[in-house]
N, C-alpha and C positions, 0 to 999 in steps of 0.2 A: 780409346774413344775420347774425342776432343771436347765434346759437349753432350750433356744429358737433356737439356731443355728441348721440349717438343718431341722427345723420343717416347716410345711405348715400352712399358715394362710389365712383366708377369711375375708375381711373387706367390709361391706356395707357402702355406702356413703363415698367412699374413695377419691373423687375428691376435697374435701375442708374441712376446719375446722379441727375438732378433728380427723376425718377419715384420712385426708391427713397426719397430724402429726404422727398419729399411723403407717401409711404405711412406712414413713421415719424412724421412730424409730424401728419398727420391722425389716426392711431391715438392719439397722445398727447392730441389734443383730444377723443377719444372717439367717432370716427366708425367705422362698420362699412365694410369695404373689399371692393371687387371689383376684383382686380388682374389685368391682362392683360399678356402679353409673349410673344415668340417664343423667348426665352432660358429654357428650362425649368429649368435648374439655378439660375439667379439668381432665377427666379420662385419656386421651391420655398423658397429661402432666405429671401426677404422675407416670404412667406406665414407661415412658421414663426416668424419674428422678431416680426412684428406680432401674431400670435395670442397670444404670450406677454404682450402688453400689455393683455389683457382685453377685446378687441373681436372681433366676428365677422368673419372674413376668408375670402373665396373667391378662389381663383386659377385661371386658365384660360389655356391656350395659345391665342394668337391671332395669325395673320399678317395684319396690318392692310392688306396689299395685296389680300387676298381679300374682296370685299364680302360673299360668303356667310358667311365666318367672323365678320365684323362683325355681320351680322344675327343669326346664331346666338348669339353672345355676349351681345348686347343682350336677345334673347328669353330666354336662360337666366337673366340677372339679374333680369328682370321676373317670370319664373316663380318664382324663389327668394324675392325680397324684395317684389315687387309694385310697386316704384317706385324712383325715384332722386332724390337731392337735389343731388349735386354731380358734375358731369362734368369730368374733367381730361384734356384732349387734350394728351398729353405726347410720345408716341412721335415720334422724328424721326431723320433721318440728314443728312449733308452731302456736298458735293462740292467739291474744291479744284482749280482749274485754269482755263486760259483758256476762254472760251465756245466758240471754234472747235474745241476739243479734246473737247468733250462728245459722247458717243455717244447715240443715241436711247434705248438701254437706261438710261443714266444719268438722262436726263430723265424718262422714264416712272416709273422706280423711285422717285426722290426726290419727285416731285410727287405720286405716289400715296401715299406714306407721310406726307409732311409736310403735304399740303393736302387731297387727296381724302378720305383716311381720317377726319380730324377732321370734315369736312363730313358724311360718311356717319354717323359716330357721333352727331353732334348731331341730324341729321335723324331718325334712328331713335328717339332718346330724348326728343326735344322734347315729345311729348304727355305723357309721364310727368313730365318736369320741370315743365311748365306746370301739372300737376295738383296740385303741392305748393305750400303757401302761401309758402314761401321756397325758392328753388333758385338754383343758380349754375353757370355754364359758365366754367371757367378754361382758356384757350387758352395754352399755352406757345409763345410766338412767339420773338422774338429782337431784340436791338439791330440785327441785320442786316435786320430787318423795318421799320426806320425810317430807316436810312442805307445807301445802296448803297456797296459797296467792291469793289476789284478782285479777280478770280479767285474770286468767290463769287456770280456772277450767278444761277445756278440756285438755290442755297440762299436767297439774298436774295429772289428772286421768290417762292418758296414762303412765306417769312415775311411779306413785304409782303402776300401773299394772306390769311394768317392774321390780320394786323392789321385788314385791311379787312373780312373776314368777321366778326370780333368786333364791330367798330363797327356794321356793318349789323344783326347779330343783336340787339345791345343796343337800337338804334333801333326795331327791329321788335317786340320782345317785352318791353322794359324796363317799359312801363306795365302789363304783365300780371304783374309780380312776378319776372321772370327777371333775375338779375344776370349780367353778362358782363364778364370781364376779359381783356385781352390783356397777358400778362406778357412783358416784353422785356428779359431779362438780357443783359449784355455777356458777356465771357469768363468761363466757369465751368470749374473744374478737373474735367472729366469725361472728357477724352480724345476728345471728339467729332471735332475736326479731325484728330487724330493717326490716327484710324481711317478717315478719309474716303478714297474713291477719288480717285486723282490723274489729272491730265491726261497727255497723251502724253509731256510732258517729264519726268514723274515728280518734279517739284520739290516738296519737302515744304514745308508752311506753316511760317512762322516762329512760334516760340512767343512769345506776348505777355509783356511784363515781369510779374514777380510782383505788382507793385502793382495791375495791371489784373485780376488773377484773383480770383475769390471762390469760395466753396465751395457745393456743392449745398444744404447745410443752411441757409445764409444765404438762399439763393433761396427755399427752402421756407418759411422764416419770413416772408419778404416776401409770398409767395403767400397765406399764411394771413391776414395783415393785409389783403391786397387783397380776399379773400373777405368778411371781416368788414365792411370798409369799402365794398364794392361799387365798387371803383375801375374806371374804364373802361380806363385805361392805367397800367401799373405798370413803372417803369424803376428797378430796384434800385440800380445803381451810379452814383456821382456823375459820373465822366467820361463815361459814356454819356448822362446827362442833358445835360451840357455840350455834347457834340457834337450831340445831337439838336436842342436848342433853338437852338444856334448855326446849324445848317443851316436851321431854320425861319425865323429872323428875319434871317439874313445869308446867304442861299443863294449869292450871288455869291462870298463869301469862302470857303465850303466848296468850290465848284468850282474856284476859283483855287488852293487848297491841293492839291487832287487833281492839277491840271495841273502845278503846280510839282514835286510828288513824281514824276510821270511823267517829267519832264525830267531829274530827278536819277537815276532808275533807267535811263532809256534816253536818254542824251545824243544830240543830233542827229548823224547820220553824213552825210558828203558824198555826194551823189547820184552814182550810177554812170550813165554814158551808156547809153541804151536802144538796143539794136540793132534796126534796122528793115529791112525788105526792101531799101530803097534803099541803106542803108549796107553791107549784105551784098554787093550787086551791085558797088558801088564798090570794095570790097576785092578 
């Protein structure tokens, strides 16, 4: 995309974190905004703040778990503006805990918000996006969509899905002028994991060291560069690139490192004798 000024952009999860930073950054670039969130107080705040930057802004409550609300929001946007240039699928939640401690409700809620909703938004708005000479879909995935880690299997699955969806979408519609980017930040100072539902052991996730953290504003800057450059995959942080490409080119080393860390966390314990019906009778 050569310019963003006077384009229209829809952002899900716009009330906080990366979504909020993207709304401010796109407004600074001169884009009109259609902002969605289920946090009405935060949504009202970002709508008022971006309106003061001289762009047209519409805000709407939307629970992205409800397909009917997704459809109604998309139709309202098209009724108001007639089309869309930039779709930002940003809304997301996480879960921290062992896989065997997940409930069916955890699985359904997270996958609906993180994966199903972006697919529904994209499907609803594709005709409008393809009708514009330049358009772009920005999917906020994650470093966890490139590298699997312990206690994040559900979140990781949803983000791997987002990366794959982005790649397929780009292959399918790229020659028709649609740009697609999977943005995969590492740790961002948004409190996402602090607010995550926990497993049955209620073990809190460890906070990453400060040098691994970045701000939503820096991620938003990288996102704008990715839209302008039509990048297929954007990994903003250096350590995330190092781990990702290390895994790609030396997968055995990555697996060995995981195996080593498991041994350190859970050293081998002596096996206890297993009681069988025969040993019980002998006793």
